[in-house]
OpenMM code with the backbone's topology and positions (N, CA, C; nanometers):
from openmm import Vec3, app, unit

residues = "MET LYS LYS PHE PHE ASP ASP ILE LYS SER GLU LEU GLY LYS ILE SER TRP ILE ASN LYS ARG GLU ASN ILE LYS SER THR GLY GLY VAL VAL LEU VAL THR ILE ILE LEU GLY VAL PHE LEU LEU ILE VAL ASP PHE VAL PHE SER SER ILE THR GLU LEU LEU LEU GLY GLY LYS".split()
positions = [
    Vec3(0.0827, -0.1192, 0.0000),
    Vec3(0.0000, 0.0000, 0.0000),
    Vec3(0.0875, 0.1260, 0.0000),
    Vec3(0.1957, 0.1228, 0.0780),
    Vec3(0.2864, 0.2373, 0.0838),
    Vec3(0.3491, 0.2624, -0.0532),
    Vec3(0.3843, 0.1559, -0.1251),
    Vec3(0.4436, 0.1701, -0.2574),
    Vec3(0.3462, 0.2398, -0.3523),
    Vec3(0.2178, 0.2056, -0.3410),
    Vec3(0.1155, 0.2674, -0.4257),
    Vec3(0.1147, 0.4188, -0.4081),
    Vec3(0.1120, 0.4648, -0.2836),
    Vec3(0.1087, 0.6088, -0.2575),
    Vec3(0.2416, 0.6757, -0.2926),
    Vec3(0.3527, 0.6049, -0.2752),
    Vec3(0.4818, 0.6591, -0.3185),
    Vec3(0.4842, 0.6770, -0.4703),
    Vec3(0.4259, 0.5827, -0.5431),
    Vec3(0.4183, 0.5927, -0.6890),
    Vec3(0.3316, 0.7115, -0.7315),
    Vec3(0.2201, 0.7314, -0.6616),
    Vec3(0.1325, 0.8452, -0.6918),
    Vec3(0.2084, 0.9757, -0.6697),
    Vec3(0.2787, 0.9855, -0.5575),
    Vec3(0.3553, 1.1066, -0.5267),
    Vec3(0.4620, 1.1304, -0.6339),
    Vec3(0.5260, 1.0239, -0.6768),
    Vec3(0.6282, 1.0343, -0.7805),
    Vec3(0.5686, 1.0824, -0.9130),
    Vec3(0.4542, 1.0286, -0.9511),
    Vec3(0.3890, 1.0681, -1.0766),
    Vec3(0.3408, 1.2127, -1.0719),
    Vec3(0.2882, 1.2560, -0.9578),
    Vec3(0.2431, 1.3950, -0.9448),
    Vec3(0.3605, 1.4915, -0.9562),
    Vec3(0.4794, 1.4475, -0.9157),
    Vec3(0.5982, 1.5310, -0.9276),
    Vec3(0.6414, 1.5500, -1.0719),
    Vec3(0.6017, 1.4604, -1.1610),
    Vec3(0.6399, 1.4676, -1.3022),
    Vec3(0.5516, 1.5631, -1.3823),
    Vec3(0.4397, 1.6036, -1.3256),
    Vec3(0.3465, 1.6907, -1.3968),
    Vec3(0.4048, 1.8310, -1.4037),
    Vec3(0.3993, 1.8919, -1.5214),
    Vec3(0.4433, 2.0314, -1.5310),
    Vec3(0.3181, 2.1190, -1.5229),
    Vec3(0.3001, 2.1828, -1.4102),
    Vec3(0.1841, 2.2662, -1.3858),
    Vec3(0.2054, 2.4013, -1.4510),
    Vec3(0.0981, 2.4588, -1.5082),
    Vec3(0.1105, 2.5901, -1.5696),
    Vec3(0.1063, 2.6975, -1.4613),
    Vec3(0.1679, 2.8119, -1.4914),
    Vec3(0.1682, 2.9188, -1.3915),
    Vec3(0.0385, 2.9987, -1.3990),
    Vec3(0.0248, 3.0936, -1.3080),
    Vec3(-0.0998, 3.1702, -1.2954),
    Vec3(-0.1300, 3.2494, -1.4220),
    Vec3(-0.0279, 3.3104, -1.4825),
    Vec3(-0.0486, 3.3916, -1.6031),
    Vec3(-0.0999, 3.3063, -1.7193),
    Vec3(-0.0389, 3.1892, -1.7396),
    Vec3(-0.0833, 3.0994, -1.8467),
    Vec3(-0.2258, 3.0509, -1.8214),
    Vec3(-0.2564, 3.0256, -1.6958),
    Vec3(-0.3906, 2.9802, -1.6589),
    Vec3(-0.4949, 3.0876, -1.6905),
    Vec3(-0.4640, 3.2129, -1.6589),
    Vec3(-0.5567, 3.3232, -1.6856),
    Vec3(-0.5739, 3.3422, -1.8366),
    Vec3(-0.4635, 3.3345, -1.9127),
    Vec3(-0.4724, 3.3479, -2.0581),
    Vec3(-0.5576, 3.2373, -2.1178),
    Vec3(-0.5376, 3.1146, -2.0730),
    Vec3(-0.6148, 3.0016, -2.1255),
    Vec3(-0.7629, 3.0171, -2.0914),
    Vec3(-0.7916, 3.0572, -1.9696),
    Vec3(-0.9303, 3.0760, -1.9272),
    Vec3(-0.9961, 3.1867, -2.0086),
    Vec3(-0.9245, 3.2964, -2.0307),
    Vec3(-0.9772, 3.4060, -2.1119),
    Vec3(-1.0066, 3.3603, -2.2541),
    Vec3(-0.9179, 3.2790, -2.3098),
    Vec3(-0.9399, 3.2255, -2.4445),
    Vec3(-1.0636, 3.1390, -2.4520),
    Vec3(-1.0823, 3.0550, -2.3528),
    Vec3(-1.2000, 2.9678, -2.3504),
    Vec3(-1.3272, 3.0504, -2.3386),
    Vec3(-1.3263, 3.1511, -2.2519),
    Vec3(-1.4437, 3.2365, -2.2340),
    Vec3(-1.4747, 3.3114, -2.3641),
    Vec3(-1.3718, 3.3641, -2.4294),
    Vec3(-1.3907, 3.4377, -2.5546),
    Vec3(-1.4487, 3.3480, -2.6640),
    Vec3(-1.3922, 3.2301, -2.6810),
    Vec3(-1.4423, 3.1373, -2.7833),
    Vec3(-1.5857, 3.0955, -2.7512),
    Vec3(-1.6166, 3.0750, -2.6241),
    Vec3(-1.7523, 3.0373, -2.5841),
    Vec3(-1.8515, 3.1485, -2.6176),
    Vec3(-1.8148, 3.2734, -2.5920),
    Vec3(-1.9026, 3.3859, -2.6236),
    Vec3(-1.9225, 3.3977, -2.7739),
    Vec3(-1.8137, 3.3875, -2.8503),
    Vec3(-1.8238, 3.3959, -2.9962),
    Vec3(-1.9122, 3.2849, -3.0509),
    Vec3(-1.8921, 3.1635, -3.0038),
    Vec3(-1.9735, 3.0506, -3.0497),
    Vec3(-2.1204, 3.0690, -3.0111),
    Vec3(-2.1443, 3.1204, -2.8903),
    Vec3(-2.2815, 3.1459, -2.8466),
    Vec3(-2.3518, 3.2474, -2.9344),
    Vec3(-2.2818, 3.3556, -2.9687),
    Vec3(-2.3404, 3.4583, -3.0561),
    Vec3(-2.3659, 3.3999, -3.1948),
    Vec3(-2.2713, 3.3220, -3.2464),
    Vec3(-2.2883, 3.2594, -3.3766),
    Vec3(-2.4112, 3.1680, -3.3781),
    Vec3(-2.4253, 3.0847, -3.2754),
    Vec3(-2.5403, 2.9941, -3.2687),
    Vec3(-2.6710, 3.0716, -3.2519),
    Vec3(-2.6678, 3.1831, -3.1805),
    Vec3(-2.7860, 3.2680, -3.1658),
    Vec3(-2.8301, 3.3204, -3.3021),
    Vec3(-2.7342, 3.3664, -3.3805),
    Vec3(-2.7658, 3.4181, -3.5140),
    Vec3(-2.8193, 3.3077, -3.6045),
    Vec3(-2.7531, 3.1913, -3.6038),
    Vec3(-2.7985, 3.0792, -3.6863),
    Vec3(-2.9390, 3.0366, -3.6459),
    Vec3(-2.9667, 3.0305, -3.5170),
    Vec3(-3.0995, 2.9929, -3.4687),
    Vec3(-3.2039, 3.0942, -3.5137),
    Vec3(-3.1714, 3.2227, -3.5034),
    Vec3(-3.2640, 3.3270, -3.5462),
    Vec3(-3.2944, 3.3155, -3.6954),
    Vec3(-3.1910, 3.2935, -3.7766),
    Vec3(-3.2092, 3.2819, -3.9216),
    Vec3(-3.2975, 3.1616, -3.9537),
    Vec3(-3.2671, 3.0464, -3.8959),
    Vec3(-3.3456, 2.9265, -3.9256),
    Vec3(-3.4894, 2.9370, -3.8750),
    Vec3(-3.5085, 2.9969, -3.7579),
    Vec3(-3.6458, 3.0117, -3.7086),
    Vec3(-3.7231, 3.1109, -3.7942),
    Vec3(-3.6569, 3.2151, -3.8445),
    Vec3(-3.7240, 3.3106, -3.9333),
    Vec3(-3.7629, 3.2429, -4.0650),
    Vec3(-3.6727, 3.1629, -4.1192),
    Vec3(-3.7024, 3.0901, -4.2441),
    Vec3(-3.8172, 2.9938, -4.2216),
    Vec3(-3.8171, 2.9241, -4.1098),
    Vec3(-3.9241, 2.8288, -4.0795),
    Vec3(-4.0587, 2.8994, -4.0679),
    Vec3(-4.0614, 3.0121, -3.9968),
    Vec3(-4.1871, 3.0881, -3.9823),
    Vec3(-4.2351, 3.1386, -4.1184),
    Vec3(-4.1434, 3.1829, -4.2013),
    Vec3(-4.1789, 3.2314, -4.3331),
    Vec3(-4.2387, 3.1192, -4.4183),
    Vec3(-4.1764, 3.0014, -4.4150),
    Vec3(-4.2230, 2.8888, -4.4947),
    Vec3(-4.3557, 2.8309, -4.4441),
    Vec3(-4.3736, 2.8324, -4.3125),
    Vec3(-4.4934, 2.7726, -4.2546),
    Vec3(-4.6037, 2.8754, -4.2299),
    Vec3(-4.5759, 3.0003, -4.2580),
    Vec3(-4.6774, 3.1044, -4.2428),
    Vec3(-4.7112, 3.1331, -4.0972),
    Vec3(-4.6138, 3.1346, -4.0103),
    Vec3(-4.6387, 3.1589, -3.8675),
    Vec3(-4.6663, 3.3046, -3.8396),
    Vec3(-4.7121, 3.3318, -3.7213),
    Vec3(-4.7477, 3.4652, -3.6702),
    Vec3(-4.8554, 3.5212, -3.7534),
] * unit.nanometer
topology = app.Topology()
chain = topology.addChain("A")
for resn in residues:
    res = topology.addResidue(resn, chain)
    for name in ("N", "CA", "C"):
        topology.addAtom(name, app.Element.getBySymbol(name[0]), res)
């Protein structure tokens, strides 16, 4: 059992953790891409729903 935990400790030591600045940059990139994708999907949804209403004679 002790060997198991020693192996875990050894493996965790091999991980190269990113620093705070890199973490903030990566998080900002993810947030930006998520916002851009959300706006894009909003526009696509609006276009398709407008086309559907036009074709089906809604409202």
